[in-house]
N, CA and C of each residue as an Amber inpcrd file, in Angstrom:
protein
   603
   0.9590000  -1.5840000  -0.1730000  -0.2820000  -0.0020000   0.1980000
   0.9650000   1.4300000  -0.2250000   0.2390000   2.5360000  -0.2940000
   1.1660000   3.5820000  -0.5240000   0.8000000   4.6700000   0.8740000
   1.9130000   5.3880000   1.0950000   2.0110000   5.9380000   2.4520000
   0.5650000   6.8590000   2.3980000  -0.2130000   6.6310000   3.6210000
  -2.0170000   7.3660000   3.5130000  -1.4090000   8.7610000   3.6980000
  -1.1990000   9.9310000   3.1000000  -1.2440000  11.0120000   3.0550000
  -2.5410000  12.0720000   2.8710000  -3.1900000  11.3190000   2.7770000
  -4.4280000  11.9930000   2.0750000  -5.7360000  12.2060000   2.6240000
  -6.0090000  13.7660000   3.3640000  -7.2430000  13.7750000   4.3890000
  -8.4390000  12.9570000   3.7280000  -8.8100000  12.3880000   4.9670000
 -10.0230000  11.3180000   4.8480000 -11.3390000  11.9920000   3.5240000
 -11.3310000  13.4640000   4.1310000 -12.6300000  14.2190000   3.5180000
 -12.0510000  14.5300000   1.8010000 -11.1920000  14.3700000   1.7430000
 -10.1340000  14.1260000  -0.0540000 -10.6350000  12.9480000  -1.0220000
 -10.1460000  11.9150000   0.2530000 -10.5100000  10.4760000  -0.6310000
 -11.9070000   9.8230000  -1.0980000 -12.5020000  11.0030000   0.2250000
 -13.7100000  10.2590000   0.3420000 -14.7730000  11.4160000  -1.3210000
 -14.2000000  12.4160000  -1.4740000 -14.2690000  13.3670000  -2.5850000
 -13.9360000  12.3910000  -4.5890000 -12.5220000  11.9500000  -3.7810000
 -11.8690000  11.8670000  -5.2320000 -12.9950000  10.1130000  -5.3080000
 -13.0100000   9.5430000  -4.0500000 -13.8910000   8.0980000  -4.5420000
 -14.9320000   8.1180000  -5.2010000 -15.6830000   9.2140000  -4.6750000
 -17.0780000   9.1310000  -5.2810000 -17.2170000  10.2390000  -6.8690000
 -16.1750000  10.7430000  -7.0580000 -16.3590000  11.4900000  -8.8680000
 -15.7150000  10.1100000  -9.8520000 -14.6680000   9.2000000  -8.7180000
 -13.7730000   7.8770000  -9.7180000 -15.2780000   6.7950000  -9.9330000
 -15.9550000   7.1440000  -9.1870000 -17.2630000   6.0550000  -8.7680000
 -17.7500000   6.3500000 -10.0290000 -18.2430000   7.5740000  -9.7660000
 -19.1380000   8.5420000 -10.8680000 -18.8750000   7.9440000 -12.3390000
 -17.3910000   8.2090000 -12.3160000 -16.6290000   8.2530000 -14.0240000
 -17.3410000   6.4070000 -14.3500000 -16.6650000   5.6140000 -13.6380000
 -16.3950000   4.2590000 -13.7320000 -18.1070000   3.8570000 -14.1730000
 -18.6870000   4.5770000 -13.7090000 -20.3560000   4.2000000 -13.7830000
 -21.0060000   4.7580000 -15.0610000 -20.4390000   5.3470000 -15.7360000
 -20.5630000   5.7390000 -17.2120000 -20.5900000   4.3370000 -18.3760000
 -22.0770000   3.8830000 -18.3770000 -22.1700000   2.9760000 -19.9270000
 -21.5860000   3.3880000 -21.0930000 -20.4860000   3.1870000 -21.1410000
 -19.9990000   3.5270000 -22.8020000 -20.7580000   2.3510000 -23.8310000
 -20.7120000   1.2700000 -23.0790000 -20.9500000   0.3470000 -24.1280000
 -22.3850000   0.3760000 -24.7930000 -23.3640000   0.7600000 -23.4510000
 -24.8390000   0.8720000 -23.8930000 -24.9380000   2.3330000 -24.9020000
 -23.8030000   3.2710000 -24.4720000 -24.3780000   4.5140000 -25.1560000
 -23.9630000   4.2320000 -26.2840000 -22.8610000   3.7660000 -26.5550000
 -22.5140000   3.2940000 -28.2780000 -23.0430000   2.4970000 -29.1870000
 -23.8360000   2.0320000 -28.8730000 -25.0110000   0.6270000 -29.6830000
 -25.8860000   1.3340000 -29.3440000 -26.4240000   2.4070000 -28.5990000
 -27.7850000   3.0260000 -29.0540000 -27.4510000   4.1440000 -30.2110000
 -26.1980000   4.4910000 -29.2570000 -26.1400000   5.6670000 -30.5480000
 -25.7590000   5.4710000 -32.4330000 -25.3420000   4.1370000 -32.4490000
 -25.2750000   3.4650000 -33.5810000 -26.5040000   2.7690000 -34.3160000
 -27.7200000   2.7900000 -33.1680000 -28.8420000   1.7600000 -33.4070000
 -28.6240000   0.3710000 -33.5060000 -27.7550000  -0.0380000 -32.6670000
 -27.5940000  -1.4600000 -32.6160000 -28.6330000  -2.3310000 -31.7030000
 -29.3390000  -1.4120000 -30.7900000 -30.0880000  -1.8870000 -30.0490000
 -29.9430000  -1.6870000 -28.6150000 -30.8470000  -2.0140000 -27.6050000
 -30.2250000  -2.0570000 -26.2220000 -29.2110000  -3.5050000 -26.1870000
 -27.7580000  -3.1780000 -25.4520000 -26.9880000  -4.0910000 -25.2200000
 -27.1030000  -5.1620000 -24.1940000 -28.1770000  -4.8050000 -23.1200000
 -28.6930000  -5.7850000 -22.1930000 -29.3860000  -6.6930000 -22.6300000
 -30.0360000  -6.6030000 -24.0200000 -30.7280000  -7.4750000 -24.6050000
 -30.2460000  -8.2920000 -26.2420000 -28.8680000  -8.2170000 -25.9100000
 -27.8280000  -8.8210000 -26.8320000 -27.2330000  -9.7850000 -26.1060000
 -26.7150000 -11.0280000 -26.6850000 -25.9630000 -11.8260000 -26.5210000
 -26.0760000 -12.2300000 -25.0720000 -24.5110000 -11.7830000 -23.9540000
 -24.3490000 -12.1210000 -22.8490000 -25.4730000 -11.3640000 -21.5440000
 -25.6820000 -10.2050000 -22.2680000 -26.5880000  -8.9060000 -21.9800000
 -25.5980000  -8.0430000 -20.9160000 -24.0900000  -8.5210000 -20.8770000
 -23.0610000  -7.6890000 -20.5930000 -23.2030000  -6.5530000 -20.9620000
 -22.4430000  -5.2160000 -20.4280000 -22.1780000  -4.0390000 -21.1720000
 -21.0070000  -3.7550000 -21.5670000 -19.7470000  -4.8910000 -21.4320000
 -18.3940000  -4.6360000 -22.3010000 -17.9520000  -4.8180000 -23.8130000
 -17.3360000  -4.8000000 -23.5550000 -17.1600000  -4.8980000 -25.3230000
 -16.7100000  -6.5450000 -26.0430000 -17.1370000  -6.8350000 -25.1180000
 -16.6590000  -8.7920000 -25.7110000 -18.4150000  -8.7130000 -25.9360000
 -19.6000000  -8.2570000 -25.4910000 -20.6470000  -8.4280000 -25.7890000
 -21.0340000  -7.3640000 -26.7520000 -20.6880000  -6.4490000 -27.1000000
 -20.6870000  -5.4590000 -28.0600000 -19.9560000  -5.6680000 -29.7290000
 -18.9440000  -6.5500000 -29.5470000 -18.4610000  -7.4950000 -30.7340000
 -19.6470000  -8.4460000 -31.2290000 -20.6770000  -9.0650000 -30.2960000
 -21.7280000  -9.6760000 -30.7840000 -22.5060000  -9.3170000 -31.4270000
 -22.8360000  -7.7160000 -31.6190000 -23.7110000  -7.2970000 -32.6650000
 -23.2450000  -7.0060000 -34.0050000 -21.7240000  -7.6890000 -34.1270000
 -21.3620000  -7.7370000 -35.4750000 -20.1810000  -6.5490000 -35.4260000
 -20.5040000  -5.3220000 -34.6520000 -19.6890000  -4.0200000 -35.6640000
 -18.2070000  -3.9810000 -34.3020000 -17.4720000  -4.1110000 -35.2210000
 -16.2160000  -4.2680000 -34.4080000 -15.6520000  -2.9310000 -34.2300000
 -16.0850000  -2.3200000 -34.9370000 -15.4090000  -0.3760000 -34.2420000
 -15.9210000  -0.1290000 -33.2470000 -17.1820000  -0.6020000 -33.0740000
 -18.2760000  -0.0180000 -31.3440000 -17.3500000  -0.9460000 -30.4680000
 -17.0660000  -1.9850000 -30.6640000 -16.5610000  -3.4280000 -29.5170000
 -15.5810000  -2.5630000 -29.2320000 -14.6050000  -1.9240000 -30.2050000
 -13.2510000  -1.5040000 -29.9440000 -13.2090000   0.0610000 -29.4370000
 -14.0550000   0.5370000 -29.3350000 -14.3880000   2.3360000 -28.8540000
 -14.5270000   2.1610000 -27.6310000 -15.5920000   0.8570000 -26.9540000
 -16.1480000   0.5930000 -25.8230000 -15.2140000  -0.1400000 -25.0470000
 -14.2220000  -0.7970000 -25.9780000 -13.2790000  -1.4940000 -25.0780000
 -11.9660000  -0.2430000 -24.3660000 -11.8560000   0.7940000 -25.3520000
 -10.8330000   2.1760000 -24.9540000 -11.6200000   2.6350000 -24.1540000
 -12.6440000   3.0880000 -24.5160000 -13.5700000   4.3290000 -23.5160000
 -13.5680000   3.7880000 -21.6330000 -13.6560000   2.1400000 -21.9550000
 -13.7450000   1.1670000 -20.4670000 -12.5170000   1.3020000 -19.8160000
 -11.7540000   1.1090000 -20.6930000  -9.9080000   0.9630000 -20.1150000
  -9.5170000   2.5560000 -19.4680000 -10.2550000   3.1480000 -20.1790000
 -10.0660000   4.9860000 -19.6770000 -10.7350000   5.3670000 -18.3610000
 -12.0890000   4.5430000 -17.9540000 -12.4030000   5.3090000 -16.8410000
 -11.2680000   4.7080000 -16.1310000 -11.0980000   3.7280000 -15.8690000
 -10.0800000   3.1000000 -14.9430000  -8.9680000   4.2620000 -15.3530000
  -7.6750000   4.3340000 -16.3050000  -7.0640000   4.9000000 -16.3300000
  -7.2080000   6.1820000 -15.7840000  -7.8960000   7.1750000 -16.8430000
  -8.1910000   8.8150000 -16.2410000  -8.2690000   9.2380000 -15.0400000
  -9.0420000   7.8070000 -14.4250000  -9.3240000   8.2240000 -13.0360000
  -7.9340000   8.3830000 -11.7640000  -7.2240000   7.4510000 -12.3940000
  -5.9450000   6.8540000 -11.5620000  -5.1010000   7.9870000 -11.7480000
  -4.9400000   8.3490000 -12.9940000  -4.0940000   9.5410000 -13.5790000
  -4.3060000  11.2670000 -12.8040000  -5.7200000  11.2770000 -13.1040000
  -5.7730000  12.3870000 -12.2580000  -5.9490000  12.3810000 -10.8640000
  -6.1010000  11.2050000 -10.4390000  -6.1700000  11.3290000  -8.9020000
  -5.1090000  11.5720000  -8.3340000  -3.4330000  10.7200000  -9.2340000
  -2.6660000  11.4530000  -8.6650000  -1.8450000  12.2540000  -9.3430000
  -2.0630000  12.9370000  -9.8370000  -1.7150000  14.4560000 -10.4730000
  -2.2490000  15.7550000  -9.4450000  -3.4230000  15.4550000  -9.3690000
  -4.1880000  16.1260000  -8.2140000  -3.9460000  15.8800000  -7.0410000
  -3.6400000  15.1110000  -6.4860000  -4.1200000  14.8550000  -5.0360000
  -2.6900000  14.1520000  -4.4430000  -2.4700000  12.4570000  -4.4900000
  -1.9010000  12.3020000  -4.3760000  -1.3660000  10.4730000  -4.8170000
  -1.0140000   9.2250000  -4.3500000  -0.3160000   8.2350000  -4.5420000
  -1.5940000   7.2820000  -3.9970000  -2.0590000   7.4310000  -2.6360000
  -3.1410000   6.8230000  -2.1910000  -3.9290000   6.9410000  -2.6140000
  -4.7630000   8.5180000  -3.0390000  -5.9370000   8.9040000  -4.1560000
  -5.8680000   8.2420000  -5.0190000  -5.0530000   7.9660000  -6.0630000
  -4.4850000   7.1560000  -7.0200000  -5.1990000   5.5570000  -7.1320000
  -4.5640000   5.1950000  -6.3200000  -5.2790000   3.6380000  -5.9750000
  -6.5270000   3.6140000  -5.5280000  -6.9630000   4.1580000  -4.6320000
  -7.9330000   4.3340000  -4.2070000  -9.4870000   4.8850000  -5.6540000
  -8.8670000   5.8510000  -6.5620000  -9.9000000   6.1170000  -7.5160000
  -9.6350000   5.1470000  -8.4780000  -9.0280000   4.4880000  -8.7330000
  -9.0030000   3.2670000  -9.2760000  -9.8120000   2.2490000  -8.9940000
  -9.5770000   1.9040000  -7.9870000 -10.6700000   0.9700000  -7.0910000
 -12.0650000   1.0350000  -7.3880000 -12.2840000   3.1730000  -6.9960000
 -13.7940000   3.2470000  -7.1100000 -14.7320000   2.9020000  -8.5010000
 -13.2620000   3.3730000  -9.4880000 -13.6910000   3.6500000 -11.1530000
 -13.9210000   2.0260000 -11.5130000 -13.5120000   1.4760000 -10.9980000
 -13.4190000   0.1220000 -11.3720000 -15.0110000  -0.6060000 -10.5820000
 -15.4080000  -0.6690000  -9.5030000 -16.4750000  -0.9090000  -9.1960000
 -17.8140000  -0.1830000  -9.2670000 -17.3800000   1.1940000  -9.7400000
 -18.7820000   2.1820000 -10.3530000 -19.0370000   1.5200000 -12.4090000
 -18.2030000   0.9250000 -12.3870000 -18.4000000  -0.3160000 -13.6520000
 -18.8910000  -1.6910000 -13.3680000 -18.6690000  -1.9780000 -12.0600000
 -19.2080000  -3.1470000 -11.4950000 -20.7960000  -2.8570000 -11.4630000
 -20.8630000  -2.1560000 -10.6140000 -22.1980000  -1.3980000  -9.9800000
 -22.2410000   0.1940000 -10.1450000 -22.7010000   0.1510000 -11.2620000
 -23.1570000   1.5010000 -12.2330000 -24.2360000   2.5220000 -11.5660000
 -24.4320000   3.2930000 -10.6830000 -25.5720000   4.1290000 -10.2720000
 -26.4140000   3.8890000 -11.7680000 -26.2410000   4.7240000 -12.1840000
 -26.9520000   4.9700000 -13.5840000 -27.9600000   3.2470000 -14.5140000
 -27.1280000   2.0910000 -13.9040000 -28.1530000   0.8290000 -14.4620000
 -28.7390000   0.4020000 -13.4850000 -28.9550000   1.0040000 -12.1180000
 -29.3820000   0.4470000 -10.7020000 -28.6640000  -0.1490000 -10.3060000
 -27.2710000  -0.3330000 -10.5710000 -26.3510000  -0.8480000  -9.8480000
 -26.0110000  -2.0980000 -10.7980000 -26.4190000  -2.4600000 -11.9510000
 -26.1680000  -3.7840000 -12.7050000 -24.9650000  -3.3460000 -13.7920000
 -23.8160000  -3.6010000 -13.7130000 -23.2350000  -3.4830000 -14.6630000
 -22.1650000  -4.7580000 -15.1420000 -21.1110000  -4.5900000 -15.6430000
 -20.1190000  -5.5450000 -16.2950000 -19.4440000  -5.7350000 -15.8990000
 -18.3300000  -6.9710000 -16.1610000 -17.0430000  -7.5540000 -15.8290000
 -15.8650000  -6.5220000 -15.0850000 -15.7810000  -5.9980000 -16.2820000
 -14.4720000  -4.7590000 -15.1570000 -13.1190000  -5.5710000 -15.8790000
 -13.0060000  -6.2130000 -17.0940000 -11.9120000  -6.5240000 -17.4660000
 -11.1140000  -5.3320000 -18.1370000 -11.7040000  -4.5370000 -19.1750000
 -11.2190000  -3.4820000 -19.7190000 -10.4050000  -1.9340000 -18.6930000
 -11.3650000  -2.0540000 -17.7780000 -11.0640000  -1.2190000 -16.7000000
 -10.2560000  -1.7900000 -15.6480000 -10.1670000  -2.6650000 -15.5730000
  -9.3200000  -3.4530000 -14.7920000  -7.6310000  -3.0780000 -15.2840000
  -7.6070000  -3.5080000 -16.7050000  -6.3590000  -3.0910000 -17.2360000
  -6.0810000  -2.1870000 -17.5140000  -7.2470000  -0.8990000 -17.8830000
  -6.6540000   0.5740000 -18.1180000  -6.5670000   1.0680000 -16.5470000
  -6.9340000   0.4530000 -15.2330000  -6.3640000   0.6760000 -14.5490000
  -4.9030000   0.7370000 -13.6110000  -4.3810000  -0.7030000 -14.2850000
  -3.2050000  -1.1870000 -14.0280000  -2.1280000   0.1650000 -14.8890000
  -2.7980000  -0.2060000 -16.1610000  -1.6850000   0.7450000 -17.2040000
  -1.6280000   2.0270000 -16.9850000  -2.2340000   2.7480000 -16.1020000
  -1.9300000   4.0350000 -14.9640000  -1.0950000   3.6970000 -14.1130000
  -1.7210000   2.7120000 -13.0800000  -1.3230000   2.9460000 -12.0870000
   0.1110000   2.2950000 -11.7790000   0.9030000   1.4190000 -12.4060000
   2.0080000   0.8810000 -13.2590000   2.0640000  -0.1340000 -14.4170000
   2.0380000   1.0430000 -15.5020000   2.1120000   0.8560000 -16.8180000
   3.1600000  -0.7790000 -17.3690000   4.4550000  -0.9600000 -16.8080000
   4.8200000  -2.0920000 -17.0660000   3.8260000  -3.6660000 -16.4740000
   3.5050000  -3.2770000 -15.4290000   2.0330000  -4.3810000 -15.3260000
   1.0610000  -4.7600000 -15.7500000   0.3590000  -3.1360000 -16.0940000
  -0.7090000  -3.1420000 -17.0220000  -0.1360000  -3.8580000 -18.7330000
   1.1510000  -3.2510000 -19.2020000   1.4610000  -3.7870000 -20.3780000
   1.4600000  -5.4930000 -20.2620000   2.0260000  -6.5130000 -19.1970000
   2.3680000  -7.2590000 -18.8990000   0.7670000  -8.6180000 -18.7530000
   0.0910000  -7.4580000 -17.9780000  -1.3090000  -8.0270000 -18.1820000
  -2.2460000  -8.2150000 -19.5500000  -1.8040000  -7.0010000 -19.8110000
  -2.9170000  -6.9550000 -21.4950000  -2.1730000  -7.6470000 -22.4220000
  -0.5540000  -8.1710000 -21.9820000  -0.1610000  -9.3350000 -23.2180000
  -0.1400000 -10.6890000 -22.8550000  -0.7850000 -11.0580000 -21.3420000
  -0.9460000 -12.2190000 -20.7490000  -2.5250000 -12.5060000 -21.6540000
  -3.3930000 -11.3590000 -21.7510000  -4.5840000 -11.5280000 -21.6740000
  -4.8390000 -11.9310000 -23.7330000  -3.7760000 -11.2740000 -24.1270000
  -3.6160000 -11.4440000 -25.2750000  -3.6220000 -13.0540000 -25.6960000
  -2.5690000 -13.4190000 -25.2680000  -2.0740000 -14.5660000 -25.4960000
  -2.7680000 -15.4040000 -25.6890000  -3.5830000 -15.8560000 -24.6270000
  -4.2860000 -16.3360000 -23.9270000  -5.6510000 -16.5750000 -25.1170000
  -5.8830000 -15.2740000 -25.6400000  -7.4040000 -15.3230000 -26.3900000
  -6.7850000 -15.7180000 -27.7500000  -5.5630000 -15.5320000 -28.2730000
  -5.1550000 -15.8990000 -29.3510000  -4.8460000 -17.1780000 -29.1420000
  -4.3970000 -18.3130000 -27.9490000  -4.8030000 -19.3420000 -28.5100000
  -6.3660000 -20.3370000 -28.1610000  -6.7830000 -19.5530000 -26.9800000
  -7.8780000 -20.2060000 -26.6090000  -9.2340000 -19.3500000 -27.3940000
  -8.9130000 -18.3470000 -27.8530000 -10.7130000 -17.6390000 -28.4950000
 -11.6340000 -17.5420000 -27.8390000 -11.0830000 -17.6710000 -26.2370000
 -11.9480000 -17.1650000 -25.4000000 -11.9040000 -16.0860000 -24.3550000
 -12.6960000 -15.2600000 -24.4240000 -12.1960000 -13.7170000 -23.8860000
 -12.6240000 -14.0510000 -22.4300000 -13.2410000 -14.7450000 -21.1460000
 -13.4320000 -14.7200000 -20.3650000 -12.1970000 -15.4690000 -19.9340000
 -11.7750000 -17.0000000 -20.0670000 -10.5350000 -17.5460000 -19.9490000
  -9.4430000 -16.4290000 -20.0670000  -9.0940000 -15.7080000 -21.2070000
  -8.2520000 -14.5180000 -21.2260000  -8.4110000 -13.4890000 -20.1220000
  -9.5750000 -13.4310000 -19.6230000  -9.6360000 -12.0270000 -18.5100000
  -8.8630000 -12.8210000 -17.0580000  -9.4820000 -14.2240000 -17.1940000
  -9.4310000 -14.7700000 -15.7390000  -8.1300000 -15.1140000 -15.4820000
  -7.3790000 -15.3590000 -16.6170000  -5.5580000 -15.8240000 -16.5700000
  -5.2940000 -14.5860000 -16.2160000  -5.1840000 -13.1890000 -16.9420000
  -4.5290000 -11.2860000 -17.2260000  -4.7590000 -11.6320000 -15.7610000
  -5.8660000 -11.6170000 -14.6240000  -6.6910000 -10.9520000 -13.7670000
  -5.6480000 -11.7870000 -12.3370000  -5.7830000 -12.9580000 -12.4470000
  -5.0870000 -13.8530000 -11.4750000  -3.3520000 -13.9380000 -11.7840000
  -2.7450000 -13.1700000 -12.9500000  -1.4030000 -13.2930000 -13.0290000
  -1.1930000 -11.9260000 -12.9950000  -1.8870000 -11.0850000 -12.4720000
  -1.7860000  -9.4650000 -11.7170000  -0.4440000  -9.5340000 -10.7320000
  -0.9000000 -10.1280000 -10.0280000  -0.1340000  -9.9280000  -8.7520000
   1.3660000 -10.2050000  -8.9640000   1.4250000 -11.5880000  -9.7580000
   2.5030000 -12.2910000  -9.9050000   3.5120000 -11.0350000 -10.3500000
   3.0720000 -10.7490000 -11.6440000   3.5350000  -9.4200000 -12.3750000
   3.7550000  -8.2970000 -11.4730000   3.1150000  -8.1120000 -10.4620000
   3.5880000  -6.7020000  -9.6600000   4.5860000  -7.4640000  -8.6060000
   4.3400000  -8.0320000  -8.0360000   5.8510000  -8.7370000  -7.4720000
   7.4000000  -9.3600000  -8.0740000   6.9900000  -9.4530000  -9.1230000
   7.9300000  -9.8450000 -10.2420000   8.5510000  -8.1420000 -10.7830000
   7.7420000  -7.5710000 -11.1290000   8.2630000  -6.2740000 -11.5280000
   8.5290000  -5.1940000 -10.6910000   8.6050000  -5.5940000  -9.4080000
   8.6390000  -4.7280000  -8.2150000   7.7120000  -3.4160000  -8.0180000
   6.5390000  -3.8340000  -7.8880000   5.2810000  -2.9110000  -7.5500000
   4.5840000  -3.7420000  -6.4890000   5.1250000  -4.1830000  -5.7990000
   4.2950000  -4.7360000  -4.4680000   3.3400000  -3.9690000  -3.4360000
   3.4360000  -2.4750000  -3.6480000   3.2540000  -1.7020000  -3.0150000
   1.5250000  -1.5890000  -3.7740000   1.2820000  -2.3580000  -4.7910000
   0.3420000  -2.6860000  -5.2620000  -0.6210000  -3.5660000  -4.9040000
  -0.2310000  -4.7020000  -4.4600000  -0.3000000  -6.2390000  -4.1540000
  -2.1040000  -5.9690000  -3.5660000  -2.0390000  -5.5040000  -2.4510000
  -3.3640000  -5.2870000  -1.8970000  -4.4100000  -4.8420000  -2.9410000
  -4.2620000  -3.7740000  -3.3600000  -5.2100000  -3.3420000  -4.5630000
  -5.4730000  -4.8310000  -5.5840000  -4.4960000  -5.5070000  -5.9440000
  -4.4530000  -6.1430000  -6.9200000  -5.1600000  -7.0370000  -6.5990000
  -5.6160000  -7.9430000  -5.4260000  -5.8270000  -8.6660000  -4.7160000
  -7.4520000  -8.6500000  -5.4770000  -7.4410000  -7.2200000  -4.4010000
  -9.1350000  -7.0750000  -4.5130000  -9.6620000  -7.0510000  -6.0130000
  -9.3540000  -6.3740000  -6.9100000  -9.3880000  -6.4020000  -8.4470000
  -9.8120000  -7.8410000  -8.7560000  -8.7420000  -8.5880000  -8.5530000
  -8.5720000  -9.9570000  -9.1910000  -9.6820000 -10.3560000  -8.9650000
 -10.0730000 -10.7450000  -6.8260000 -10.7590000 -11.1500000  -6.5070000
 -12.3510000 -10.7760000  -7.1980000 -12.5980000  -9.5330000  -7.3570000
 -13.5470000  -9.0090000  -8.0760000 -14.0980000  -9.5600000  -9.3820000
 -12.6000000  -9.4240000 -10.1430000 -12.8910000 -10.2520000 -11.5710000
 -13.7030000 -11.4960000 -11.1410000 -13.0310000 -12.4220000 -10.2340000
 -13.4510000 -13.7590000 -10.7500000 -14.5290000 -13.6780000 -10.0120000
 -15.0720000 -13.1960000  -9.5400000 -16.4380000 -12.6290000  -8.5730000
 -17.6250000 -12.9120000 -10.0530000 -17.3120000 -11.5650000 -10.3060000
 -18.3020000 -11.0800000 -11.9740000 -18.0440000 -12.1940000 -13.1380000
 -17.5440000 -13.3310000 -12.8530000 -16.8860000 -14.1900000 -13.9380000
 -17.3950000 -15.7810000 -13.3150000 -18.2370000 -15.1940000 -12.1560000
 -18.1830000 -16.8230000 -11.8300000 -19.3960000 -18.0740000 -12.5050000
 -20.0630000 -17.2380000 -13.6420000 -21.2090000 -18.0090000 -14.4270000
 -20.1440000 -18.3360000 -15.8570000 -18.9620000 -17.7100000 -15.8960000
 -18.2810000 -17.9810000 -16.9780000 -17.1480000 -19.0040000 -16.8840000
 -17.0280000 -19.1190000 -15.4830000 -16.2450000 -20.1690000 -15.0030000
 -16.8390000 -21.4340000 -15.0710000 -18.3620000 -21.4920000 -14.4440000
 -18.6750000 -22.8120000 -14.4310000 -18.9010000 -23.0550000 -15.8940000
 -19.7190000 -22.5770000 -16.9240000 -19.3300000 -22.7130000 -18.5220000
 -18.2940000 -23.4400000 -19.1880000 -17.1850000 -22.6200000 -18.5260000
 -15.4960000 -23.0660000 -18.9950000 -15.2630000 -24.3570000 -18.5680000
 -16.1250000 -24.8470000 -17.0440000 -16.0290000 -26.1110000 -16.7730000
 -16.9930000 -27.0760000 -17.7200000 -17.7470000 -26.3210000 -17.9230000
 -18.6080000 -27.6340000 -18.9090000 -18.3030000 -27.4520000 -20.3020000
 -17.6130000 -27.1550000 -20.6960000 -17.2510000 -26.3730000 -22.3240000
 -18.0130000 -25.9940000 -22.8110000 -19.0220000 -24.6240000 -22.7220000
 -19.7850000 -24.5300000 -22.9950000 -19.8830000 -22.8700000 -23.2420000
 -18.6850000 -22.2600000 -22.8220000 -18.3780000 -21.0280000 -22.8250000
 -17.8250000 -20.6810000 -24.6500000 -18.6450000 -19.4570000 -24.7240000
 -18.7300000 -18.8730000 -26.5320000 -17.3980000 -18.4430000 -26.4540000
 -16.9620000 -18.7130000 -27.7280000 -15.4660000 -17.8460000 -28.1690000
 -15.6710000 -16.4900000 -28.6890000 -14.8460000 -15.6790000 -28.7430000
 -15.0130000 -14.4120000 -29.0090000 -15.0530000 -13.6760000 -30.2960000
 -16.4720000 -13.6510000 -30.7810000 -16.5770000 -13.1040000 -31.8950000
 -18.3880000 -13.5750000 -32.1170000 -18.6190000 -14.6330000 -31.6330000
 -19.7760000 -15.8500000 -31.8400000 -20.8360000 -14.6090000 -31.3960000
 -21.6490000 -14.3550000 -32.6930000 -22.6130000 -13.4630000 -31.9300000
 -23.7530000 -14.4600000 -31.2070000
């Protein structure tokens, strides 16, 4: 953990603003603006990029991926620049929670993989790059997005230790556990061999 140097009231404001940023449902906004329908009624019903891809619009999926990642990254970078490192970690966690439990969607959000990766890239870019590379390798080999996400998240704490960013360990464990919890249904389908592959409508 970083040294706690920021007053509690300031941390509360940072957490609230980062949560609101994380709550913005870019996947739904993009698909609606393009006339692709209500994302919650498509495929898995998830609001993330993988489900947007099931609409067949790759550009919309890419935009969703980048914007969902930016929610975590921007929250971290702004908190670090304007406050301190302890606020940056809290901002990353809060934006991630906002994506999982968005106030704008009655607290029914996504699984947080893009926001997770964006947060790590902003907190410690070598760890973020390593996790993105892990996701990509598993995705190429398996063609299964959820498996890629689970392996990338599970490897994150090992990358933190190996790359000298042990101060992120507590946050990394919390984020990883949340990713696994949100993927409980995917884990069940992976065990059953019924998990759909990337790009399948």
